N, C-alpha and C positions, 0 to 999 in steps of 0.2 A: 142726407149725410153729405158733408162737404167733400170736394174733390181731394183735398189734402188728407182727410180722414180715410177715404176710400183707398188712397194710395198706401197709407200707413198700414191699414188693415190687410191689404193685399200682400205687402212685404212681410208682415208678421205671419200670415197664413203660409206663405211660401217657405219661411224658415221652419215653421212647425212641420210642414210636409217633408222637407228635406231631412229634418232630424229624425222623423219616423222612418223614412226610407233608408237612412244610413244604418239603422239597426238590423235590417234584413241581412241574412247571411246568404252568400252566393255559394251554392253547392255545385261543383263541377264533376260531371260523370267522367270516370277514367276511360281512356281509349281501349278498345278491344285489342287483345294480343294478336299479333300477326303471325300466321303460320304459312310458310312458303308452300306452294303447291307441288314443288319438286321434292320427291322423297329423299334425294341425296342431300339437298340443302337442309331439309328437316333434320336429318341425322347429323349433319355437320354442325348445325346450330342448336342442337338439342338442349344444351345447358342454358343458353340464352332464352330460348323459347319457354322452357320450364320456369325460369325466373320471371319472365314476362307474365305468365299465367298466375304465378304466386303473387306478384305485385298487384295484378288486376283484382284478384280475389280479396286481398287486403284492402285495396282502395275502394272497391265497390261496397264493401261493408262500411267503410268510413262514409262513403257517399250516402248510403241508406240512413245512417245515423244523422248525418247532416240534414237530409231531407225531412226526417221525422222531427228533428229539433226546429227546423224552419216552419214546418206545418203547425207545430204546437205554438210557436211564437205568433204566427199569422192568425191562428184561431183566437188566441187571447187578444190580440190587437183588434180583430174584427168585433169581438164582444165589447171592448172598450169604446170603439168608434160608434157602435150601435147605441150604447148607453149615452154617449156624448150627443148623438143626433137626437135621441129622445128628449134630452134636456134642452137642446137648441129649439126643437119644435115647440116644446112647452113654453119656453121663454118668448118665442115669437107669437104664440097665441095670447099671451097676457098683454 
């Protein structure tokens, strides 16, 4: 294979890799709610702390859904890549 063809092939493979990578979703876990250790502060900020916990519970559920969706996407992609690799190996054997 000529040097020019190798370079073109490398560039094409890089774009294919980047296109597949761009499909992956980034799932960010929410931060844990902060609870002050001082009981007086806890009472003073009770409403805010309660809201933080409620937001956390909502966000962690969204995070779990995101992770499940990403797992399913990655599993499908891995199956496709495995099939592509099988075709590649067969092609190289011929």
